[in-house]
GUFI-841680 format. One record per residue (C-alpha): residue in three letters; chain; x, y, z; residue number from 1. Coordinates in steps of 0.25 Angstrom, whole numbers, plus 5000, padded with zeros to 4 digits. Layout:
N
  residu  chaine     X     Y     Z  num
     ALA       A     X     Y     Z  NUM
...
//
This chain:
216
  residu  chaine     X     Y     Z  num
     MET       A  5133  5089  4959    1
     ALA       A  5135  5078  4969    2
     GLN       A  5120  5078  4971    3
     ASP       A  5118  5075  4956    4
     LYS       A  5128  5063  4957    5
     ALA       A  5119  5057  4968    6
     VAL       A  5108  5050  4959    7
     LYS       A  5108  5035  4962    8
     ARG       A  5095  5029  4968    9
     SER       A  5097  5014  4971   10
     VAL       A  5087  5003  4967   11
     LEU       A  5083  5000  4981   12
     ARG       A  5080  5015  4984   13
     THR       A  5073  5018  4971   14
     LEU       A  5064  5005  4971   15
     GLY       A  5062  5005  4986   16
     LEU       A  5058  5020  4988   17
     THR       A  5048  5018  4976   18
     ILE       A  5041  5007  4983   19
     ILE       A  5040  5013  4996   20
     THR       A  5035  5026  4990   21
     SER       A  5024  5019  4981   22
     GLY       A  5031  5022  4969   23
     LEU       A  5033  5037  4971   24
     TYR       A  5048  5036  4972   25
     MET       A  5049  5031  4958   26
     PHE       A  5044  5044  4952   27
     TYR       A  5055  5052  4960   28
     TRP       A  5066  5042  4956   29
     PHE       A  5061  5043  4941   30
     TYR       A  5061  5058  4942   31
     VAL       A  5075  5059  4948   32
     THR       A  5081  5048  4940   33
     LYS       A  5076  5053  4926   34
     ASN       A  5081  5067  4929   35
     GLN       A  5094  5061  4932   36
     LEU       A  5095  5054  4919   37
     LYS       A  5090  5066  4912   38
     GLN       A  5102  5074  4917   39
     GLU       A  5111  5062  4913   40
     LEU       A  5106  5060  4899   41
     LYS       A  5102  5074  4896   42
     THR       A  5088  5071  4892   43
     ASP       A  5076  5080  4892   44
     ASP       A  5066  5071  4899   45
     ASN       A  5055  5077  4906   46
     VAL       A  5057  5070  4919   47
     GLY       A  5045  5075  4926   48
     LEU       A  5035  5071  4916   49
     GLN       A  5041  5057  4915   50
     THR       A  5040  5055  4930   51
     VAL       A  5025  5059  4930   52
     GLY       A  5024  5049  4918   53
     LEU       A  5028  5038  4927   54
     ILE       A  5013  5037  4932   55
     VAL       A  5008  5035  4918   56
     PRO       A  5007  5021  4914   57
     ILE       A  5014  5016  4901   58
     LEU       A  5021  5030  4900   59
     ASN       A  5028  5027  4913   60
     ALA       A  5034  5014  4906   61
     PHE       A  5040  5023  4895   62
     ILE       A  5045  5034  4906   63
     VAL       A  5053  5022  4914   64
     TYR       A  5058  5017  4900   65
     TRP       A  5064  5031  4897   66
     LEU       A  5070  5031  4911   67
     TYR       A  5077  5018  4909   68
     ARG       A  5081  5022  4895   69
     ASP       A  5088  5034  4901   70
     ILE       A  5095  5025  4911   71
     ASN       A  5100  5016  4900   72
     LYS       A  5105  5029  4892   73
     ALA       A  5113  5033  4905   74
     ARG       A  5118  5019  4906   75
     ASP       A  5122  5018  4892   76
     SER       A  5130  5032  4892   77
     LYS       A  5139  5025  4903   78
     LYS       A  5140  5012  4895   79
     LEU       A  5132  5005  4905   80
     GLU       A  5123  4993  4900   81
     THR       A  5108  4997  4897   82
     PHE       A  5096  4990  4902   83
     PRO       A  5083  4986  4894   84
     ALA       A  5075  4998  4899   85
     GLY       A  5063  4993  4890   86
     TRP       A  5062  4980  4898   87
     TYR       A  5064  4987  4911   88
     VAL       A  5051  4995  4908   89
     GLY       A  5044  4985  4900   90
     VAL       A  5044  4972  4908   91
     PRO       A  5036  4977  4920   92
     TYR       A  5026  4983  4911   93
     ILE       A  5025  4970  4903   94
     LEU       A  5023  4962  4916   95
     ILE       A  5012  4972  4920   96
     ALA       A  5005  4971  4906   97
     ILE       A  5005  4956  4907   98
     ALA       A  4999  4957  4921   99
     PHE       A  4987  4966  4916  100
     ALA       A  4985  4957  4904  101
     ILE       A  4984  4944  4913  102
     GLY       A  4976  4952  4924  103
     PHE       A  4965  4957  4915  104
     GLY       A  4963  4944  4908  105
     SER       A  4963  4937  4921  106
     PHE       A  4953  4947  4927  107
     PHE       A  4943  4945  4916  108
     SER       A  4945  4931  4916  109
     PHE       A  4942  4930  4931  110
     ILE       A  4930  4938  4929  111
     GLY       A  4925  4929  4918  112
     SER       A  4928  4917  4926  113
     VAL       A  4921  4921  4938  114
     VAL       A  4908  4925  4930  115
     GLY       A  4909  4912  4923  116
     ASN       A  4911  4904  4936  117
     ASP       A  4924  4898  4930  118
     THR       A  4932  4895  4942  119
     GLY       A  4944  4890  4934  120
     GLY       A  4944  4902  4926  121
     ALA       A  4944  4911  4938  122
     VAL       A  4956  4904  4944  123
     ALA       A  4964  4905  4932  124
     ALA       A  4960  4920  4931  125
     THR       A  4965  4923  4945  126
     GLY       A  4978  4916  4941  127
     GLY       A  4979  4926  4930  128
     LEU       A  4976  4938  4939  129
     VAL       A  4987  4933  4949  130
     LEU       A  4997  4931  4937  131
     ALA       A  4993  4945  4932  132
     LEU       A  4997  4950  4947  133
     LEU       A  5010  4943  4946  134
     PHE       A  5013  4950  4932  135
     ALA       A  5010  4963  4938  136
     PHE       A  5018  4961  4950  137
     ALA       A  5030  4957  4942  138
     GLY       A  5028  4969  4933  139
     GLY       A  5029  4978  4945  140
     ILE       A  5041  4972  4951  141
     SER       A  5048  4971  4938  142
     HIS       A  5046  4986  4937  143
     TYR       A  5054  4989  4950  144
     VAL       A  5064  4978  4946  145
     PHE       A  5067  4985  4932  146
     TRP       A  5067  4999  4939  147
     GLY       A  5077  4994  4949  148
     LEU       A  5086  4989  4938  149
     ALA       A  5085  5002  4931  150
     VAL       A  5088  5010  4943  151
     SER       A  5100  5001  4945  152
     LYS       A  5105  5003  4931  153
     LEU       A  5104  5018  4933  154
     ASN       A  5112  5018  4945  155
     GLN       A  5123  5010  4938  156
     TYR       A  5123  5022  4928  157
     TRP       A  5124  5032  4940  158
     ASP       A  5135  5024  4946  159
     LYS       A  5142  5025  4932  160
     VAL       A  5142  5040  4932  161
     GLY       A  5145  5041  4947  162
     ARG       A  5132  5045  4953  163
     THR       A  5129  5042  4968  164
     THR       A  5117  5038  4976  165
     ALA       A  5107  5049  4978  166
     LYS       A  5103  5053  4992  167
     PHE       A  5088  5055  4995  168
     SER       A  5084  5068  4991  169
     THR       A  5073  5076  4997  170
     GLY       A  5064  5073  4985  171
     GLU       A  5066  5058  4986  172
     ILE       A  5063  5059  5001  173
     VAL       A  5050  5066  4998  174
     ILE       A  5046  5056  4988  175
     VAL       A  5049  5045  4997  176
     VAL       A  5041  5051  5009  177
     LEU       A  5029  5055  5000  178
     GLY       A  5029  5041  4994  179
     LEU       A  5028  5035  5008  180
     VAL       A  5017  5044  5012  181
     LEU       A  5009  5041  5000  182
     GLY       A  5011  5026  5002  183
     TYR       A  5007  5027  5017  184
     PHE       A  4995  5035  5012  185
     ASN       A  4990  5025  5002  186
     ALA       A  4992  5014  5011  187
     THR       A  4984  5021  5022  188
     MET       A  4973  5024  5011  189
     ASP       A  4973  5009  5007  190
     ARG       A  4971  5005  5021  191
     THR       A  4960  5015  5024  192
     ALA       A  4953  5010  5011  193
     ASN       A  4954  4996  5015  194
     THR       A  4949  4998  5029  195
     THR       A  4937  5006  5024  196
     GLU       A  4933  4995  5014  197
     SER       A  4935  4985  5025  198
     ASP       A  4926  4993  5034  199
     GLN       A  4916  4994  5023  200
     GLN       A  4915  4979  5021  201
     LEU       A  4914  4977  5036  202
     GLU       A  4902  4986  5036  203
     GLN       A  4895  4979  5025  204
     LEU       A  4897  4966  5031  205
     GLN       A  4892  4971  5044  206
     GLN       A  4879  4977  5037  207
     GLU       A  4877  4963  5030  208
     LEU       A  4878  4956  5044  209
     ASP       A  4868  4967  5050  210
     LYS       A  4859  4964  5038  211
     TYR       A  4860  4949  5041  212
     ASP       A  4857  4951  5056  213
     THR       A  4845  4959  5054  214
     LYS       A  4840  4949  5044  215
     TYR       A  4841  4937  5053  216
//
């Protein structure tokens, strides 16, 4: 029973491990947290399917909203103030949607300006692309900000019902190690691909120089 009471995971722990594992820890945290809330609220949610559903665009927004809704239900059961779950989920998506809208418009405007030799239009379109990147960045950052706030709200509930901080379980350690290994593997593959591309470019340049020397 004492182990059941150890459920809290701090905001720093949750977000930090998610970042260093390239997002893999997020799935672990969601699965564990959703199961804990399922027991608290006596629901019949299929936690496994919802966890897998996080990889599906649009659907993942609804799944995260359902999680935040459950956190609110738990908080409300203990007379704790609820939070605007819809805005917590919606704001990042709105910012990213704006980024895509500006980005697509600016991209085609840039292509048209280049084809039409319109320098002023190309500069304006470039500014639009930069603005789109800023909106996309803001959307990504706001997702983590609101997620951190939701974790904090959940921990307030755990404090209210007398729960304590969870120790690192074997599964949690495995997920972190796996995330780090995958991150290292991806970084190595990227470096290899970049090195290969650079070598090919140098080889092409050398061939062009050889042709020039032969010709002259």
